[in-house]
Structures are given as C-alpha cells and as structure tokens.
C-alpha positions as CSV (number, residue, x, y, z in Angstrom):
1,M,26.6,-1.9,17.3
2,S,23.1,-2.1,18.8
3,Q,23.2,-5.9,18.4
4,V,26.2,-6.1,20.6
5,Y,26.0,-3.0,22.9
6,T,23.2,-1.4,24.8
7,T,25.4,1.5,26.0
8,I,28.8,2.6,24.7
9,H,31.0,5.6,25.4
10,I,31.2,8.2,22.7
11,S,35.0,8.1,22.9
12,S,34.9,4.4,22.1
13,V,32.8,5.1,19.0
14,V,35.2,7.9,18.0
15,S,38.1,5.5,18.3
16,L,36.3,2.9,16.2
17,A,35.6,5.5,13.6
18,T,39.3,6.5,13.1
19,F,40.1,6.4,9.4
20,P,42.7,8.0,7.1
21,A,42.7,11.7,6.5
22,P,39.8,12.5,4.2
23,Y,37.5,10.2,6.2
24,D,38.6,11.1,9.8
25,Y,35.7,12.1,12.0
26,D,35.7,13.8,15.3
27,S,33.1,13.6,18.1
28,P,30.8,16.5,17.0
29,T,30.6,15.1,13.5
30,I,29.7,11.6,14.7
31,E,27.1,13.1,17.1
32,K,25.6,15.1,14.2
33,F,25.5,12.0,12.0
34,I,23.7,10.1,14.8
35,M,21.2,12.9,15.4
36,N,20.4,13.1,11.7
37,G,19.8,9.3,11.6
38,C,17.5,9.6,14.7
39,R,15.6,12.4,13.1
40,K,15.0,10.4,9.9
41,G,13.9,7.4,12.0
42,E,16.8,5.2,10.8
43,L,18.5,5.0,14.2
44,S,17.1,4.7,17.7
45,I,19.9,6.1,19.9
46,R,20.0,8.4,22.9
47,I,23.0,10.6,23.6
48,N,23.8,11.4,27.3
49,H,26.3,14.3,27.3
50,E,26.5,14.2,31.1
51,T,28.0,10.7,31.1
52,G,29.4,10.8,27.5
53,T,27.5,7.7,26.4
54,L,25.3,6.5,23.6
55,T,22.3,4.3,24.6
56,F,20.7,2.1,21.9
57,E,17.0,1.9,22.3
58,T,15.8,-1.7,22.4
59,D,12.1,-1.5,22.8
60,V,10.7,-4.9,21.9
61,F,7.6,-3.5,20.3
62,D,9.3,-0.6,18.5
63,A,9.8,-2.0,15.0
64,K,9.6,0.8,12.5
65,K,9.6,0.0,8.8
66,G,13.0,0.4,7.2
67,T,15.0,0.0,10.5
68,I,16.0,-3.6,9.8
69,S,19.6,-3.6,8.8
70,E,20.5,-5.5,5.7
71,G,24.1,-6.2,6.5
72,P,25.5,-9.1,8.5
73,K,23.8,-9.8,11.8
74,V,25.2,-11.0,15.0
75,Q,21.7,-11.7,16.4
76,S,18.2,-10.6,15.6
77,L,16.9,-7.4,17.0
78,P,14.4,-7.9,19.9
79,S,11.6,-6.3,17.8
80,E,12.4,-8.9,15.0
81,Q,12.3,-11.7,17.6
82,M,9.0,-10.5,18.9
83,R,7.5,-10.2,15.4
84,L,8.7,-13.7,14.5
85,H,7.3,-15.1,17.8
86,L,3.9,-13.5,17.3
87,T,3.8,-14.7,13.7
88,R,4.6,-18.3,14.7
89,L,2.0,-18.1,17.6
90,A,-0.7,-16.9,15.1
91,T,0.1,-19.7,12.7
92,H,0.0,-22.3,15.4
93,L,-3.3,-21.0,16.9
94,H,-4.8,-21.0,13.4
95,T,-3.7,-24.7,13.0
96,A,-5.1,-25.6,16.4
97,V,-8.5,-24.0,15.7
98,A,-8.6,-25.9,12.4
99,L,-7.9,-29.2,14.2
100,I,-10.3,-28.5,17.1
101,D,-13.2,-27.3,14.9
102,P,-13.1,-28.9,11.4
103,S,-16.6,-27.6,10.6
104,R,-15.1,-24.1,10.7
105,R,-13.1,-24.9,7.5
106,E,-16.4,-26.2,5.9
107,K,-18.2,-23.1,6.9
108,A,-15.5,-20.9,5.4
109,A,-15.6,-23.0,2.2
110,E,-19.4,-22.6,2.1
111,A,-19.2,-18.9,2.7
112,K,-16.6,-18.6,-0.1
113,S,-18.8,-20.5,-2.6
114,A,-21.8,-18.4,-1.5
115,A,-19.8,-15.2,-2.1
116,F,-18.8,-16.5,-5.6
117,A,-22.4,-17.4,-6.4
118,L,-23.6,-14.0,-5.3
119,A,-20.8,-12.4,-7.4
120,I,-21.9,-14.3,-10.5
121,V,-25.6,-13.3,-10.0
122,K,-24.6,-9.6,-9.5
123,L,-22.4,-9.9,-12.6
124,E,-25.3,-11.2,-14.7
125,E,-27.5,-8.4,-13.3
126,E,-24.9,-5.8,-14.2
127,R,-24.5,-7.3,-17.7
128,A,-28.2,-7.2,-18.3
129,A,-28.4,-3.6,-17.0
130,T,-25.5,-2.6,-19.3
131,S,-27.1,-4.3,-22.3
132,A,-30.4,-2.5,-21.6
133,R,-28.6,0.8,-21.3
134,R,-26.8,0.2,-24.6
135,Q,-30.2,-0.6,-26.3
136,L,-31.7,2.5,-24.9
137,I,-28.8,4.6,-26.1
138,E,-29.0,3.0,-29.6
139,K,-32.7,3.7,-29.7
140,K,-32.3,7.3,-28.7
141,K,-29.6,7.7,-31.3
142,E,-31.8,6.2,-34.0
143,L,-34.7,8.5,-33.0
144,R,-32.4,11.5,-33.3
145,E,-31.2,10.4,-36.7
146,N,-34.8,9.9,-37.9
147,E,-35.8,13.3,-36.5
148,M,-32.8,14.9,-38.3
149,L,-33.7,13.1,-41.5
150,K,-37.3,14.4,-41.2
151,R,-36.0,17.9,-40.7
152,V,-33.8,17.6,-43.8
153,C,-36.7,16.3,-45.8
154,I,-39.0,19.1,-44.7
155,F,-36.2,21.6,-45.4
156,M,-35.8,20.1,-48.9
157,E,-39.5,20.2,-49.6
158,V,-39.7,23.9,-48.4
159,H,-36.7,24.7,-50.5
160,S,-38.2,23.0,-53.6
161,L,-41.5,24.9,-53.1
162,I,-39.7,28.2,-52.8
163,Y,-37.7,27.4,-55.9
164,Y,-40.9,26.4,-57.7
165,F,-42.7,29.7,-56.8
166,I,-39.7,31.7,-57.7
167,S,-39.4,30.1,-61.1
168,V,-43.1,30.4,-61.9
C-alpha cells in the first residue's frame, strides 16, 4: 500500500481487509497489527486518530534492513531508488577516476604486489620462528628424557648397592 498511497483512511483499510468469518478483522485489530509491525521495525506507518488516517513514512534515507518487500512491486521505494542512484554514482565516479588518472591503477597494483611480497616475507619469518620453537621444544624434551634416564640409572645403582650390602 505504501507504494501507492502516502495517506489512507483507516476505514478504507478496514474495507479492504474484509474477509470471510474466521479472518474478518475490525479496526482495533488492524491498528494492533500495524503497531506491532511498527514496533518490530517491519512497517513505517503513523496512525492519526484525530483524522482517522494512516500515513506511510517515505523518508528517502530511511532504509532499514529487512524492510524491502519481497512480493510484487508497483514501483521501487524511495529509499531503494536513492540507494540504487548512489551505487550507480559511486560506480561512475570510480570509472571516471580510473580514466582521468591511469597511474592510480598502477599504484594500486604496485601496492598490492608490495603487500603480497611483505606477506611472503612475514610468512617465512613466522615459519623460521616456528621451526626454531619446535627445535627448542624437542631439545628440552630430549634433555628431560636424559635427566630421567640418569635418575633411573642412579636409582638402579643405589638399589643394587643396597641389595649387595643386604645380601653380604
């Protein structure tokens, strides 16, 4: 309705929403439905009880996510038109800058290749650091195993000496 009307009488909406018995809605039920939709951010409507009208908000810059209807459209919403216009403008400006200053594209390509080269250097540094860390961990592990082996050997020697003195 917001694509066709900016303001409509509540009585007109009630007459449009006249259905058979289980789905028949009265004015307070429709108002409650509209207010719940506004509260959730799905609708942008103001109710004027003094004049008995519904006013559809059409702020060009008010394009909340999820408010774009997925059904058939009579025309695009003003917010959709503005978004499309700004997108096209940005695309054309980008193209114009590329045509006016072709060196900009070269600079961007150079910056990109420099970034990749720096990333490769940092990657190699990280790999070397990781490898050194692994070697250090392995060396510590080996030292602990040797220390434990020495302790076991000492324990075995002490145990054999004690056994020797007890048996003598």
